[in-house]
VODOVEX-712222 format. One line per field, with one value per residue (C-alpha): residue number from 1; y, x, z. Coordinates in steps of 0.5 Angstrom, whole numbers. Example, Ala and Ser with C-alpha at 12.3 -4.5 7.8 and 13.67 -1.06 7.14 Angstrom:
// VODOVEX-712222
n <- [1; 2]
y <- [-9; -2]
x <- [25; 27]
z <- [16; 14]
// end
This chain:
// VODOVEX-712222
n <- [1; 2; 3; 4; 5; 6; 7; 8; 9; 10; 11; 12; 13; 14; 15; 16; 17; 18; 19; 20; 21; 22; 23; 24; 25; 26; 27; 28; 29; 30; 31; 32; 33; 34; 35; 36; 37; 38; 39; 40; 41; 42; 43; 44; 45; 46; 47; 48; 49; 50; 51; 52; 53; 54; 55; 56; 57; 58; 59; 60; 61; 62; 63; 64; 65; 66; 67; 68; 69; 70; 71; 72; 73; 74; 75; 76; 77; 78; 79; 80; 81; 82; 83; 84; 85; 86; 87; 88; 89; 90; 91; 92; 93; 94; 95; 96; 97; 98; 99; 100; 101; 102; 103; 104; 105; 106; 107; 108; 109; 110; 111; 112; 113; 114; 115; 116; 117; 118; 119; 120; 121; 122; 123; 124; 125; 126; 127; 128; 129; 130; 131; 132; 133; 134; 135; 136; 137; 138; 139; 140; 141; 142; 143; 144; 145; 146; 147; 148; 149; 150; 151; 152; 153; 154; 155; 156; 157; 158; 159; 160; 161; 162; 163; 164; 165; 166; 167; 168; 169; 170; 171; 172; 173; 174; 175; 176; 177; 178; 179; 180; 181; 182; 183; 184; 185; 186; 187; 188; 189; 190; 191; 192; 193; 194; 195; 196; 197; 198; 199; 200; 201; 202; 203; 204; 205; 206; 207; 208; 209; 210; 211; 212; 213; 214; 215; 216; 217; 218; 219; 220; 221; 222; 223; 224; 225; 226; 227; 228; 229; 230; 231; 232; 233; 234; 235; 236; 237; 238; 239; 240; 241; 242; 243; 244; 245; 246; 247; 248; 249; 250; 251; 252; 253; 254; 255; 256; 257; 258; 259; 260; 261; 262; 263; 264; 265; 266; 267; 268; 269; 270; 271; 272; 273; 274; 275; 276; 277; 278; 279; 280; 281; 282; 283; 284; 285; 286; 287; 288; 289; 290; 291; 292; 293; 294; 295; 296; 297; 298; 299; 300; 301; 302; 303; 304; 305; 306; 307; 308; 309; 310; 311; 312; 313; 314; 315; 316; 317; 318; 319; 320; 321; 322; 323; 324; 325; 326; 327; 328; 329; 330; 331; 332; 333; 334; 335; 336; 337; 338; 339; 340; 341; 342; 343; 344; 345; 346; 347; 348; 349; 350; 351; 352; 353; 354; 355; 356; 357; 358; 359; 360; 361; 362; 363; 364; 365; 366; 367; 368; 369; 370; 371; 372; 373; 374; 375; 376; 377; 378; 379; 380; 381; 382; 383; 384; 385; 386; 387; 388; 389; 390; 391; 392; 393; 394; 395; 396; 397; 398; 399; 400; 401; 402; 403; 404; 405; 406; 407; 408; 409; 410; 411; 412; 413; 414; 415; 416; 417; 418; 419; 420; 421; 422; 423; 424; 425; 426; 427; 428; 429; 430; 431; 432; 433; 434; 435; 436; 437; 438; 439; 440; 441; 442; 443; 444; 445; 446; 447; 448; 449; 450; 451; 452; 453; 454; 455; 456]
y <- [12; 8; 8; 15; 17; 12; 15; 22; 20; 16; 23; 27; 23; 23; 30; 34; 33; 30; 36; 32; 34; 32; 35; 32; 24; 21; 14; 10; 9; 16; 21; 15; 9; 8; 12; 18; 24; 31; 35; 40; 45; 41; 40; 36; 38; 40; 40; 47; 51; 46; 48; 46; 46; 43; 47; 44; 38; 36; 30; 25; 20; 14; 10; 7; 5; 8; 14; 21; 23; 29; 33; 40; 42; 37; 31; 25; 18; 14; 13; 7; 10; 4; -2; -9; -9; 0; 2; 8; 7; 13; 18; 24; 31; 36; 43; 41; 48; 50; 42; 44; 39; 39; 33; 27; 21; 14; 9; 2; 1; -5; -5; -13; -15; -19; -14; -7; -5; -6; -4; -4; -4; 3; 0; 1; 8; 12; 14; 20; 24; 30; 30; 23; 20; 12; 9; 2; -1; -8; -11; -10; -4; 1; 8; 13; 20; 27; 32; 35; 28; 27; 20; 17; 9; 4; -3; -9; -14; -20; -20; -19; -24; -28; -27; -26; -31; -28; -28; -22; -17; -15; -9; -9; -2; -1; 2; 8; 7; 11; 10; 3; 1; -6; -11; -16; -20; -27; -30; -36; -42; -46; -51; -49; -53; -48; -43; -36; -32; -27; -21; -15; -9; -5; 2; 7; 12; 6; 1; -5; -10; -9; -17; -22; -27; -33; -32; -40; -42; -47; -44; -47; -45; -39; -37; -36; -30; -24; -17; -14; -9; -10; -4; -2; -2; 4; 3; -1; -1; -3; -2; -8; -10; -14; -18; -21; -27; -34; -35; -32; -25; -25; -21; -19; -15; -9; -13; -18; -24; -27; -25; -28; -31; -31; -38; -39; -35; -41; -48; -54; -59; -62; -55; -52; -45; -45; -39; -34; -30; -24; -17; -13; -11; -11; -5; -2; 4; 4; 1; 1; 4; 5; -2; -3; -7; -11; -11; -17; -18; -24; -25; -26; -24; -28; -27; -22; -22; -17; -19; -14; -14; -14; -19; -24; -22; -23; -30; -33; -31; -34; -40; -41; -41; -41; -42; -50; -52; -51; -46; -51; -49; -48; -41; -39; -34; -36; -40; -34; -27; -25; -25; -20; -22; -25; -24; -30; -26; -18; -18; -12; -16; -10; -4; -5; -3; 3; 4; 10; 14; 6; 4; -1; 2; -3; -2; -7; -8; -8; -2; -3; 0; -3; 0; -4; -2; -4; -7; -12; -13; -11; -7; 1; 1; -2; 3; 2; 8; 8; 2; 2; -2; -1; -2; 4; 5; 10; 16; 20; 27; 32; 27; 26; 19; 20; 13; 13; 8; 5; 10; 16; 18; 20; 19; 24; 21; 23; 19; 17; 12; 15; 15; 22; 22; 29; 29; 26; 28; 25; 25; 23; 19; 11; 10; 5; 9; 12; 19; 22; 29; 34; 42; 43; 39; 32; 29; 25; 21; 18; 13; 19; 26; 28; 32; 37; 39; 45; 50; 55]
x <- [25; 21; 16; 15; 16; 11; 5; 7; 6; 0; -3; -1; -4; -11; -11; -8; -12; -10; -8; -8; -15; -18; -11; -6; -3; -3; 0; 0; -6; -8; -14; -19; -14; -16; -10; -15; -16; -20; -15; -17; -13; -6; -1; -2; 4; 10; 14; 17; 10; 6; 1; 6; 13; 18; 17; 23; 28; 31; 37; 36; 41; 38; 34; 28; 21; 16; 12; 12; 6; 4; 1; 0; 6; 10; 13; 16; 20; 24; 31; 37; 44; 48; 49; 51; 51; 53; 48; 44; 35; 34; 27; 26; 23; 22; 18; 12; 13; 20; 23; 27; 31; 27; 31; 34; 34; 37; 32; 37; 43; 43; 40; 40; 35; 36; 34; 38; 35; 27; 27; 31; 30; 27; 22; 15; 12; 11; 5; 2; -3; 0; 3; 7; 11; 11; 17; 18; 23; 25; 28; 21; 24; 19; 20; 15; 18; 13; 13; 20; 22; 23; 23; 16; 17; 20; 20; 23; 16; 21; 24; 15; 13; 18; 24; 22; 23; 21; 25; 25; 26; 19; 16; 9; 7; 1; -5; -6; -14; -16; -11; -8; -3; -4; 1; -1; 6; 6; 12; 15; 19; 15; 12; 5; 5; 10; 5; 9; 3; 1; -4; -3; -5; 0; -3; 0; 1; 5; 7; 4; 1; -7; -8; -4; -7; -5; -6; -7; -9; -5; -1; 7; 13; 15; 7; 7; 11; 7; 9; 3; 1; -6; -12; -17; -24; -28; -33; -36; -40; -37; -29; -25; -18; -17; -10; -7; -2; -2; -7; -12; -15; -18; -23; -21; -25; -22; -20; -18; -23; -24; -30; -30; -23; -22; -19; -19; -12; -8; -12; -9; -8; -3; -3; -1; 3; 10; 12; 5; 7; 3; 6; 0; -5; -12; -15; -21; -27; -35; -38; -44; -50; -45; -42; -36; -31; -26; -22; -16; -10; -6; 0; 4; -2; -6; -14; -17; -24; -29; -31; -38; -36; -41; -44; -38; -39; -46; -45; -40; -45; -51; -47; -43; -37; -32; -24; -22; -16; -11; -13; -18; -22; -28; -28; -29; -34; -33; -39; -43; -46; -41; -36; -39; -34; -27; -23; -19; -13; -9; -8; -2; 3; 5; 1; -5; -13; -16; -23; -27; -32; -36; -29; -23; -16; -11; -4; -1; 7; 10; 5; -1; -8; -14; -20; -27; -34; -35; -41; -40; -31; -33; -28; -28; -21; -14; -8; 0; 2; 9; 14; 17; 16; 11; 12; 8; 1; -3; -6; -13; -15; -17; -20; -14; -10; -3; 1; 9; 14; 21; 23; 20; 16; 8; 3; -4; -9; -17; -21; -27; -30; -25; -18; -14; -7; -7; 0; 7; 12; 20; 23; 29; 30; 28; 23; 18; 15; 7; 5; 2; -2; -3; -4; -4; 3; 5; 11; 14; 20; 25; 31; 36; 31; 25; 20; 15; 10; 6; 1; 5]
z <- [62; 56; 61; 62; 54; 53; 57; 56; 48; 50; 54; 48; 43; 48; 49; 42; 36; 30; 25; 18; 13; 7; 3; 6; 4; 10; 9; 3; -2; 1; 5; 3; 3; -4; -7; -9; -7; -6; -9; -15; -19; -21; -26; -33; -36; -34; -39; -42; -43; -40; -35; -28; -27; -22; -15; -13; -12; -6; -6; -2; 2; -1; -4; -2; -5; 0; -1; 1; 6; 7; 13; 17; 11; 12; 8; 11; 8; 9; 6; 7; 7; 4; 4; 9; 16; 17; 12; 16; 17; 16; 17; 14; 15; 9; 9; 4; 0; 0; 0; 6; 9; 17; 20; 19; 25; 24; 27; 26; 21; 17; 9; 6; 1; -5; -11; -10; -17; -14; -7; -1; 7; 6; 2; 6; 6; 13; 16; 20; 24; 23; 30; 29; 25; 25; 20; 19; 15; 12; 18; 22; 26; 27; 30; 32; 32; 33; 28; 30; 30; 38; 39; 42; 42; 38; 36; 33; 29; 28; 35; 38; 33; 29; 25; 17; 12; 6; 0; -3; 3; 7; 4; 7; 9; 16; 16; 22; 24; 30; 34; 32; 27; 23; 19; 15; 17; 11; 10; 12; 10; 5; 9; 10; 17; 20; 20; 21; 19; 22; 22; 27; 31; 35; 40; 36; 42; 46; 41; 45; 42; 42; 39; 33; 30; 26; 20; 16; 8; 7; 2; 1; -2; -5; -5; 4; 2; 0; -2; -1; 4; 9; 7; 10; 8; 10; 5; 10; 17; 21; 17; 16; 14; 7; 8; 1; 1; 3; -4; -1; 1; 7; 11; 19; 24; 27; 33; 28; 27; 20; 17; 10; 6; -2; -5; -12; -14; -13; -13; -10; -13; -19; -22; -16; -18; -13; -15; -15; -9; -9; -9; -12; -6; -6; -8; -4; -7; -8; -14; -16; -12; -7; -6; -3; -7; -6; -13; -12; -16; -16; -21; -26; -32; -27; -25; -21; -17; -15; -9; -6; 1; 5; 1; 3; 10; 10; 7; 11; 17; 14; 10; 17; 12; 18; 16; 15; 19; 15; 11; 6; 0; 7; 8; 0; -3; -10; -13; -8; -11; -6; -13; -17; -23; -25; -30; -32; -34; -34; -27; -24; -22; -18; -18; -13; -17; -17; -16; -17; -22; -22; -26; -25; -27; -27; -29; -32; -30; -38; -39; -41; -37; -38; -35; -33; -30; -24; -24; -30; -31; -39; -41; -43; -46; -46; -48; -48; -43; -44; -45; -38; -33; -27; -19; -18; -16; -20; -15; -18; -17; -20; -26; -27; -26; -25; -27; -27; -30; -27; -31; -28; -34; -31; -36; -34; -37; -36; -31; -34; -39; -45; -46; -46; -46; -43; -42; -41; -37; -35; -28; -30; -25; -24; -18; -16; -11; -12; -13; -7; -8; -2; -2; -10; -11; -14; -10; -13; -9; -15; -12; -12; -10; -7; -13; -11; -18; -18; -23; -25]
// end
């Protein structure tokens, strides 16, 4: 029966065109893979007397940090109901217009987490193409379902690629592209020589492994653990994948070959920082003159680097900078023209950098938004939005940046070089999920509810 289901899924996906479109939000960083959406006519102020309002609120069976994904008029997300071995790991589907729950399915059991207040086994975001939804959980469970909730296939990342060893739980979200799911599995026992980290690609139709690659960096202690997610760079041809963790950002081809790596994020030596684990993912976008740019954060208010992706690849190829055994410094692109600029301090610890309109937006953990020129790193402005912690990544649409803090206060800032706070709105509930935008609606996932906000 599993083989029949897989064969049927493959035939169905091959024969039926994808029904998601540009106005959807099909994965964590949106339709463009960069945290932006082409949507317009979005609300600024949904307090009393504002231009928007909460269209609906739907209770959830349990908390989670995964961002809602939206396609074909449906919203998908995951939740963990309960704590411990008997907890239910759930995939949910809602009608985007009304908020009505259409179905829920249990993908597995067991919700183990070291930080209940921050996240749990439902911290990973779903991905969808409008026909299928792929849900990943903190224990490595993957559940592929149809948009109507029918099971297609399931898999266990730990069973296939090795048991996870990561202090605060596996929270990485995959990228869905061209019929494949791409994951970074960056974890380990603290000993660099054992090298547990992997980058993998799965066939989205069947769950079969397409390829698996070791990711060797020489990181040790807690730095073997990464809570970041793999990023797709669609701004270069051919497209590439950016993995982030283990003291390095590394670019891979869609077939898994290493293209370049950026070291210097946590140099080896007597001053090696043993707990500089990465949480924020690398941000991708277009810099000056349409240049493909990757902005690489670190952690704990450390440095930020901006890499010209095409130049980094050229340098690696022409100068023969191949990965050195054990992940030493032999493949660094630091010191070449590939590193457009760097900042000594000011990294966002959790939120992913956002690149748009020639600017780089860095949402600091303590509520400070800093905006820099994408070509030069020159600071355009720096402003404190709220006094809360920021766990969610900002979203940009309709010329507005939406940034939500952990207390649920959403600041709406005009995109561009002049700081203008357009509004602040309270959800009234804690959250760590990034906002999603689709069909004139902003979707917020708090620990308790799914909320849709629209213009009046």
